[in-house]
N, CA, C and O atoms as a printed pandas DataFrame, in Angstrom:
     atom_number atom_name residue_name chain_id  residue_number  x_coord  y_coord  z_coord
0              1         N          PHE        A               1  -39.704   -3.415    3.054
1              2        CA          PHE        A               1  -39.142   -2.847    1.952
2              3         C          PHE        A               1  -38.301   -4.232    1.101
3              4         O          PHE        A               1  -37.830   -5.305    1.479
4              5         N          HIS        A               2  -38.411   -3.594   -0.091
5              6        CA          HIS        A               2  -37.724   -4.751   -1.051
6              7         C          HIS        A               2  -36.465   -4.389   -1.779
7              8         O          HIS        A               2  -36.239   -3.289   -2.285
8              9         N          ARG        A               3  -35.595   -5.528   -1.778
9             10        CA          ARG        A               3  -34.120   -5.147   -2.511
10            11         C          ARG        A               3  -34.361   -5.785   -3.544
11            12         O          ARG        A               3  -35.103   -6.754   -3.703
12            13         N          THR        A               4  -33.537   -5.076   -4.472
13            14        CA          THR        A               4  -33.207   -5.563   -5.628
14            15         C          THR        A               4  -31.819   -5.660   -6.202
15            16         O          THR        A               4  -30.984   -4.903   -5.707
16            17         N          SER        A               5  -31.470   -6.403   -7.087
17            18        CA          SER        A               5  -30.048   -5.973   -7.614
18            19         C          SER        A               5  -30.036   -5.226   -9.059
19            20         O          SER        A               5  -29.514   -5.765  -10.034
20            21         N          ASN        A               6  -30.544   -4.165   -9.113
21            22        CA          ASN        A               6  -30.769   -3.504  -10.116
22            23         C          ASN        A               6  -29.246   -2.448  -10.323
23            24         O          ASN        A               6  -28.756   -2.152  -11.412
24            25         N          HIS        A               7  -28.929   -2.192   -9.498
25            26        CA          HIS        A               7  -27.359   -1.469   -9.309
26            27         C          HIS        A               7  -26.420   -2.605   -9.826
27            28         O          HIS        A               7  -25.865   -2.442  -10.912
28            29         N          ILE        A               8  -26.251   -3.526   -9.245
29            30        CA          ILE        A               8  -25.592   -4.667   -9.598
30            31         C          ILE        A               8  -25.385   -4.772  -11.170
31            32         O          ILE        A               8  -24.473   -4.386  -11.902
32            33         N          GLU        A               9  -26.739   -5.530  -11.443
33            34        CA          GLU        A               9  -27.218   -5.466  -13.085
34            35         C          GLU        A               9  -26.678   -4.424  -13.791
35            36         O          GLU        A               9  -25.798   -4.670  -14.616
36            37         N          ARG        A              10  -27.030   -3.370  -13.618
37            38        CA          ARG        A              10  -26.461   -2.318  -14.472
38            39         C          ARG        A              10  -25.058   -1.892  -14.363
39            40         O          ARG        A              10  -24.567   -1.180  -15.240
40            41         N          LEU        A              11  -24.374   -2.288  -13.332
41            42        CA          LEU        A              11  -22.849   -2.216  -13.264
42            43         C          LEU        A              11  -21.972   -3.417  -14.068
43            44         O          LEU        A              11  -20.806   -3.316  -14.452
44            45         N          ASN        A              12  -22.958   -4.698  -14.225
45            46        CA          ASN        A              12  -22.409   -5.476  -14.996
46            47         C          ASN        A              12  -22.544   -5.218  -16.418
47            48         O          ASN        A              12  -21.661   -5.457  -17.241
48            49         N          ARG        A              13  -23.854   -4.647  -16.714
49            50        CA          ARG        A              13  -24.225   -4.393  -17.953
50            51         C          ARG        A              13  -23.109   -3.268  -18.539
51            52         O          ARG        A              13  -22.657   -3.574  -19.642
52            53         N          GLU        A              14  -22.685   -2.221  -18.055
53            54        CA          GLU        A              14  -21.775   -1.476  -18.209
54            55         C          GLU        A              14  -20.345   -2.198  -18.468
55            56         O          GLU        A              14  -19.699   -1.887  -19.469
56            57         N          LEU        A              15  -19.870   -3.142  -17.575
57            58        CA          LEU        A              15  -18.383   -3.687  -17.938
58            59         C          LEU        A              15  -18.871   -4.766  -19.134
59            60         O          LEU        A              15  -18.027   -5.224  -19.905
60            61         N          LYS        A              16  -19.753   -4.998  -19.199
61            62        CA          LYS        A              16  -19.835   -6.159  -20.517
62            63         C          LYS        A              16  -19.833   -5.195  -21.933
63            64         O          LYS        A              16  -19.362   -5.468  -23.038
64            65         N          ARG        A              17  -20.535   -3.974  -21.472
65            66        CA          ARG        A              17  -20.395   -2.926  -23.050
66            67         C          ARG        A              17  -18.924   -2.597  -22.884
67            68         O          ARG        A              17  -18.248   -2.673  -23.910
68            69         N          ARG        A              18  -18.368   -2.272  -21.850
69            70        CA          ARG        A              18  -16.776   -1.486  -22.326
70            71         C          ARG        A              18  -16.012   -2.387  -22.813
71            72         O          ARG        A              18  -15.320   -2.132  -23.799
72            73         N          SER        A              19  -15.993   -3.682  -22.178
73            74        CA          SER        A              19  -15.062   -4.960  -22.610
74            75         C          SER        A              19  -15.379   -5.311  -24.274
75            76         O          SER        A              19  -14.451   -5.442  -25.072
76            77         N          LYS        A              20  -16.755   -5.435  -24.656
77            78        CA          LYS        A              20  -16.981   -5.767  -26.036
78            79         C          LYS        A              20  -16.630   -4.815  -26.898
79            80         O          LYS        A              20  -16.614   -5.193  -28.069
80            81         N          VAL        A              21  -16.295   -3.520  -26.672
81            82        CA          VAL        A              21  -15.754   -2.213  -27.539
82            83         C          VAL        A              21  -14.251   -2.703  -27.762
83            84         O          VAL        A              21  -13.737   -2.376  -28.832
84            85         N          ILE        A              22  -13.526   -3.420  -26.901
85            86        CA          ILE        A              22  -12.070   -3.414  -26.673
86            87         C          ILE        A              22  -11.991   -4.960  -27.575
87            88         O          ILE        A              22  -11.203   -5.174  -28.497
88            89         N          GLY        A              23  -12.859   -5.788  -27.123
89            90        CA          GLY        A              23  -12.799   -7.111  -27.973
90            91         C          GLY        A              23  -11.907   -8.096  -27.017
91            92         O          GLY        A              23  -12.333   -8.814  -26.112
92            93         N          VAL        A              24  -10.360   -7.915  -27.523
93            94        CA          VAL        A              24   -9.488   -9.066  -26.806
94            95         C          VAL        A              24   -8.624   -8.346  -26.256
95            96         O          VAL        A              24   -8.051   -7.459  -26.889
96            97         N          PHE        A              25   -8.376   -8.600  -24.973
97            98        CA          PHE        A              25   -7.502   -7.720  -24.054
98            99         C          PHE        A              25   -5.996   -8.585  -24.101
99           100         O          PHE        A              25   -5.815   -9.798  -23.992
100          101         N          PRO        A              26   -5.112   -7.605  -24.282
101          102        CA          PRO        A              26   -3.627   -8.287  -24.648
102          103         C          PRO        A              26   -3.220   -8.897  -23.227
103          104         O          PRO        A              26   -2.514   -9.906  -23.240
104          105         N          ASN        A              27   -3.589   -8.391  -22.089
105          106        CA          ASN        A              27   -2.984   -9.118  -21.104
106          107         C          ASN        A              27   -3.983   -8.609  -19.433
107          108         O          ASN        A              27   -4.531   -7.521  -19.254
108          109         N          GLU        A              28   -3.955   -9.475  -18.705
109          110        CA          GLU        A              28   -4.582   -9.514  -17.511
110          111         C          GLU        A              28   -4.774   -7.936  -16.580
111          112         O          GLU        A              28   -5.764   -7.643  -15.910
112          113         N          ALA        A              29   -3.473   -7.037  -16.785
113          114        CA          ALA        A              29   -3.596   -5.786  -16.346
114          115         C          ALA        A              29   -4.421   -5.035  -17.019
115          116         O          ALA        A              29   -5.142   -4.316  -16.327
116          117         N          SER        A              30   -4.563   -4.962  -18.335
117          118        CA          SER        A              30   -5.278   -4.304  -19.228
118          119         C          SER        A              30   -7.061   -4.452  -18.842
119          120         O          SER        A              30   -7.920   -3.577  -18.954
120          121         N          VAL        A              31   -7.189   -5.646  -18.440
121          122        CA          VAL        A              31   -8.621   -5.575  -18.265
122          123         C          VAL        A              31   -9.139   -5.155  -16.626
123          124         O          VAL        A              31  -10.257   -4.742  -16.318
124          125         N          ILE        A              32   -8.091   -5.374  -15.801
125          126        CA          ILE        A              32   -8.050   -4.820  -14.896
126          127         C          ILE        A              32   -8.110   -2.956  -14.894
127          128         O          ILE        A              32   -8.825   -2.386  -14.070
128          129         N          ARG        A              33   -7.392   -2.273  -15.768
129          130        CA          ARG        A              33   -7.453   -1.193  -15.894
130          131         C          ARG        A              33   -8.663   -0.609  -16.319
131          132         O          ARG        A              33   -9.246    0.284  -15.705
132          133         N          ILE        A              34   -9.122   -1.240  -17.624
133          134        CA          ILE        A              34  -10.728   -0.891  -17.971
134          135         C          ILE        A              34  -11.494   -0.723  -17.067
135          136         O          ILE        A              34  -12.048    0.316  -16.710
136          137         N          MET        A              35  -11.584   -2.173  -16.486
137          138        CA          MET        A              35  -12.762   -2.515  -15.387
138          139         C          MET        A              35  -12.581   -1.344  -14.182
139          140         O          MET        A              35  -13.501   -0.633  -13.778
140          141         N          GLY        A              36  -11.210   -1.306  -13.708
141          142        CA          GLY        A              36  -11.185   -0.222  -12.690
142          143         C          GLY        A              36  -11.869    1.006  -12.823
143          144         O          GLY        A              36  -12.643    1.571  -12.051
144          145         N          SER        A              37  -11.323    1.409  -14.268
145          146        CA          SER        A              37  -11.895    2.815  -14.567
146          147         C          SER        A              37  -12.912    2.708  -14.654
147          148         O          SER        A              37  -13.447    3.807  -14.509
148          149         N          VAL        A              38  -13.904    1.603  -14.905
149          150        CA          VAL        A              38  -15.484    1.881  -15.098
150          151         C          VAL        A              38  -16.066    1.944  -13.614
151          152         O          VAL        A              38  -16.984    2.710  -13.322
152          153         N          LEU        A              39  -15.521    1.161  -12.784
153          154        CA          LEU        A              39  -15.769    0.982  -10.988
154          155         C          LEU        A              39  -15.385    2.306  -10.701
155          156         O          LEU        A              39  -16.269    2.995  -10.192
156          157         N          MET        A              40  -14.257    2.853  -10.903
157          158        CA          MET        A              40  -13.906    4.417  -10.310
158          159         C          MET        A              40  -14.979    5.247  -10.788
159          160         O          MET        A              40  -15.700    5.774   -9.941
160          161         N          ASP        A              41  -15.230    5.473  -12.159
161          162        CA          ASP        A              41  -16.655    6.252  -12.521
162          163         C          ASP        A              41  -17.775    5.902  -11.792
163          164         O          ASP        A              41  -18.217    6.704  -10.969
164          165         N          VAL        A              42  -18.245    4.945  -11.947
165          166        CA          VAL        A              42  -19.359    4.602  -11.082
166          167         C          VAL        A              42  -19.524    4.837   -9.656
167          168         O          VAL        A              42  -20.622    5.180   -9.219
168          169         N          HIS        A              43  -18.198    4.628   -8.657
169          170        CA          HIS        A              43  -18.109    5.256   -7.678
170          171         C          HIS        A              43  -18.081    6.526   -7.454
171          172         O          HIS        A              43  -18.595    6.932   -6.412
172          173         N          GLU        A              44  -17.504    7.413   -8.331
173          174        CA          GLU        A              44  -17.486    8.940   -8.122
174          175         C          GLU        A              44  -18.788    9.468   -8.603
175          176         O          GLU        A              44  -19.333   10.474   -8.149
176          177         N          THR        A              45  -19.231    8.740   -9.525
177          178        CA          THR        A              45  -20.757    9.383   -9.996
178          179         C          THR        A              45  -21.649    9.190   -8.536
179          180         O          THR        A              45  -22.124   10.173   -7.968
180          181         N          PHE        A              46  -21.769    8.166   -8.147
181          182        CA          PHE        A              46  -22.725    7.744   -7.003
182          183         C          PHE        A              46  -22.192    8.589   -5.952
183          184         O          PHE        A              46  -23.022    9.414   -5.571
184          185         N          ALA        A              47  -21.093    8.647   -5.374
185          186        CA          ALA        A              47  -20.376    9.373   -4.127
186          187         C          ALA        A              47  -20.720   10.692   -4.006
187          188         O          ALA        A              47  -20.932   11.191   -2.900
188          189         N          SER        A              48  -20.820   11.484   -5.318
189          190        CA          SER        A              48  -21.022   12.803   -5.259
190          191         C          SER        A              48  -22.216   13.540   -5.625
191          192         O          SER        A              48  -22.531   14.713   -5.425
192          193         N          VAL        A              49  -22.701   12.757   -6.101
193          194        CA          VAL        A              49  -24.348   12.940   -6.877
194          195         C          VAL        A              49  -25.192   12.601   -5.760
195          196         O          VAL        A              49  -25.853   13.437   -5.143
196          197         N          HIS        A              50  -25.163   11.246   -5.480
197          198        CA          HIS        A              50  -26.453   10.873   -4.301
198          199         C          HIS        A              50  -25.604    9.299   -3.945
199          200         O          HIS        A              50  -24.819    8.565   -4.544
200          201         N          ASN        A              51  -26.307    9.321   -2.595
201          202        CA          ASN        A              51  -25.721    8.004   -2.287
202          203         C          ASN        A              51  -26.863    7.145   -1.407
203          204         O          ASN        A              51  -26.632    6.184   -0.674
204          205         N          TYR        A              52  -28.186    7.779   -1.695
205          206        CA          TYR        A              52  -29.200    7.044   -1.504
206          207         C          TYR        A              52  -29.538    5.903   -2.269
207          208         O          TYR        A              52  -29.356    5.924   -3.487
208          209         N          GLY        A              53  -30.130    4.653   -1.556
209          210        CA          GLY        A              53  -30.017    3.406   -2.059
210          211         C          GLY        A              53  -28.657    2.876   -2.911
211          212         O          GLY        A              53  -28.625    2.017   -3.792
212          213         N          TYR        A              54  -27.653    3.594   -2.413
213          214        CA          TYR        A              54  -26.869    2.609   -3.346
214          215         C          TYR        A              54  -25.929    1.611   -2.243
215          216         O          TYR        A              54  -25.405    1.986   -1.194
216          217         N          PRO        A              55  -25.910    0.515   -2.725
217          218        CA          PRO        A              55  -25.241   -0.407   -1.534
218          219         C          PRO        A              55  -23.870    0.075   -0.879
219          220         O          PRO        A              55  -22.931    0.289   -1.646
220          221         N          THR        A              56  -23.707    0.246    0.390
221          222        CA          THR        A              56  -22.574    0.555    0.971
222          223         C          THR        A              56  -21.320   -0.008    1.161
223          224         O          THR        A              56  -20.206    0.515    1.174
224          225         N          LYS        A              57  -21.764   -1.433    1.341
225          226        CA          LYS        A              57  -20.518   -2.754    0.289
226          227         C          LYS        A              57  -20.060   -2.621   -0.182
227          228         O          LYS        A              57  -18.857   -2.605    0.079
228          229         N          LEU        A              58  -20.688   -2.318   -1.715
229          230        CA          LEU        A              58  -20.085   -2.110   -2.982
230          231         C          LEU        A              58  -19.414   -1.271   -3.032
231          232         O          LEU        A              58  -18.356   -1.426   -3.642
232          233         N          LEU        A              59  -19.737    0.083   -2.377
233          234        CA          LEU        A              59  -18.750    1.321   -2.458
234          235         C          LEU        A              59  -17.710    0.716   -1.604
235          236         O          LEU        A              59  -16.761    0.369   -2.307
236          237         N          GLN        A              60  -17.532    0.462   -0.374
237          238        CA          GLN        A              60  -16.545    0.060    0.265
238          239         C          GLN        A              60  -15.608   -0.712   -0.682
239          240         O          GLN        A              60  -14.470   -0.347   -0.975
240          241         N          SER        A              61  -16.292   -1.946   -1.173
241          242        CA          SER        A              61  -15.264   -2.827   -1.848
242          243         C          SER        A              61  -14.571   -2.016   -3.193
243          244         O          SER        A              61  -13.593   -2.462   -3.794
244          245         N          ILE        A              62  -15.084   -1.077   -3.451
245          246        CA          ILE        A              62  -14.573   -0.598   -4.689
246          247         C          ILE        A              62  -13.226    0.534   -4.300
247          248         O          ILE        A              62  -12.135    0.643   -4.860
248          249         N          ASP        A              63  -13.868    1.387   -2.978
249          250        CA          ASP        A              63  -12.640    2.032   -2.052
250          251         C          ASP        A              63  -11.412    0.890   -2.177
251          252         O          ASP        A              63  -10.413    1.094   -2.867
252          253         N          ASP        A              64  -11.597   -0.131   -1.537
253          254        CA          ASP        A              64  -10.239   -1.017   -1.588
254          255         C          ASP        A              64   -9.606   -1.307   -2.897
255          256         O          ASP        A              64   -8.390   -1.113   -2.893
256          257         N          TYR        A              65   -9.974   -1.609   -3.711
257          258        CA          TYR        A              65   -9.192   -1.354   -5.208
258          259         C          TYR        A              65   -8.702   -0.496   -5.547
259          260         O          TYR        A              65   -7.601   -0.667   -6.071
260          261         N          ILE        A              66   -9.349    1.151   -5.415
261          262        CA          ILE        A              66   -8.747    2.486   -6.091
262          263         C          ILE        A              66   -7.271    2.327   -5.762
263          264         O          ILE        A              66   -6.590    2.208   -6.780
264          265         N          PRO        A              67   -6.444    2.286   -4.381
265          266        CA          PRO        A              67   -5.020    2.353   -4.521
266          267         C          PRO        A              67   -4.464    1.446   -5.591
267          268         O          PRO        A              67   -3.787    2.057   -6.418
268          269         N          GLN        A              68   -4.567    0.209   -5.782
269          270        CA          GLN        A              68   -4.095   -0.808   -6.337
270          271         C          GLN        A              68   -4.475   -0.165   -7.799
271          272         O          GLN        A              68   -3.476    0.100   -8.467
272          273         N          LEU        A              69   -5.730    0.134   -8.418
273          274        CA          LEU        A              69   -5.989    0.788   -9.855
274          275         C          LEU        A              69   -4.910    1.745   -9.972
275          276         O          LEU        A              69   -4.014    1.694  -10.815
276          277         N          LYS        A              70   -5.053    2.617   -9.078
277          278        CA          LYS        A              70   -3.921    4.094   -9.184
278          279         C          LYS        A              70   -2.696    3.690   -9.524
279          280         O          LYS        A              70   -2.001    4.183  -10.413
280          281         N          GLU        A              71   -2.337    2.512   -8.604
281          282        CA          GLU        A              71   -0.588    2.296   -8.971
282          283         C          GLU        A              71   -0.630    1.635  -10.254
283          284         O          GLU        A              71    0.418    1.796  -10.879
284          285         N          ILE        A              72   -1.575    0.884  -10.898
285          286        CA          ILE        A              72   -1.426    0.332  -12.261
286          287         C          ILE        A              72   -1.459    1.351  -13.178
287          288         O          ILE        A              72   -0.523    1.453  -13.972
288          289         N          ALA        A              73   -2.476    2.206  -13.209
289          290        CA          ALA        A              73   -2.176    3.505  -14.062
290          291         C          ALA        A              73   -1.025    4.336  -14.012
291          292         O          ALA        A              73   -0.715    5.074  -14.947
292          293         N          ASP        A              74   -0.360    4.241  -12.920
293          294        CA          ASP        A              74    0.931    5.334  -12.623
294          295         C          ASP        A              74    1.918    4.417  -13.124
295          296         O          ASP        A              74    2.918    5.071  -13.421
296          297         N          GLU        A              75    2.112    2.948  -13.394
297          298        CA          GLU        A              75    2.678    2.360  -13.816
298          299         C          GLU        A              75    2.605    2.325  -15.316
299          300         O          GLU        A              75    3.645    2.031  -15.906
300          301         N          GLN        A              76    1.411    2.611  -16.090
301          302        CA          GLN        A              76    1.167    2.756  -17.255
302          303         C          GLN        A              76    1.307    4.062  -18.145
303          304         O          GLN        A              76    1.355    4.173  -19.370
304          305         N          LEU        A              77    1.354    4.960  -17.198
305          306        CA          LEU        A              77    1.997    6.322  -17.700
306          307         C          LEU        A              77    3.543    6.275  -17.958
307          308         O          LEU        A              77    4.155    6.729  -18.925
308          309         N          LYS        A              78    4.050    5.581  -16.804
309          310        CA          LYS        A              78    5.581    5.415  -16.942
310          311         C          LYS        A              78    6.234    4.874  -18.111
311          312         O          LYS        A              78    7.181    5.291  -18.777
312          313         N          LEU        A              79    5.495    3.833  -18.205
313          314        CA          LEU        A              79    5.766    2.862  -19.544
314          315         C          LEU        A              79    5.406    3.799  -20.992
315          316         O          LEU        A              79    6.042    3.664  -22.038
316          317         N          LEU        A              80    4.545    4.521  -20.852
317          318        CA          LEU        A              80    4.048    5.324  -22.138
318          319         C          LEU        A              80    4.892    6.337  -22.271
319          320         O          LEU        A              80    5.041    6.808  -23.399
320          321         N          ALA        A              81    5.577    6.852  -21.223
321          322        CA          ALA        A              81    6.502    8.079  -21.327
322          323         C          ALA        A              81    7.855    7.521  -21.969
323          324         O          ALA        A              81    8.571    8.178  -22.726
324          325         N          ALA        A              82    8.133    6.009  -21.490
325          326        CA          ALA        A              82    9.495    5.815  -21.685
326          327         C          ALA        A              82    9.528    5.589  -23.262
327          328         O          ALA        A              82   10.598    5.378  -23.833
């Protein structure tokens, strides 16, 4: 059985593509928000459609960051409402 890093490479390309669209980020929290949203999207897609061949450790590490990302998103919604 041969393991490849195709999943990680694809994820990195998607993160790079999204960051290039924005260009310059105003602060660290904005980087975390956009990258977190990409990671959550990838996680939800693979978790709901299929989990075959997707690295379990990567899914677990994404799960570890979801509460923090949701907290940041809630803070941003509060700032927008103010």
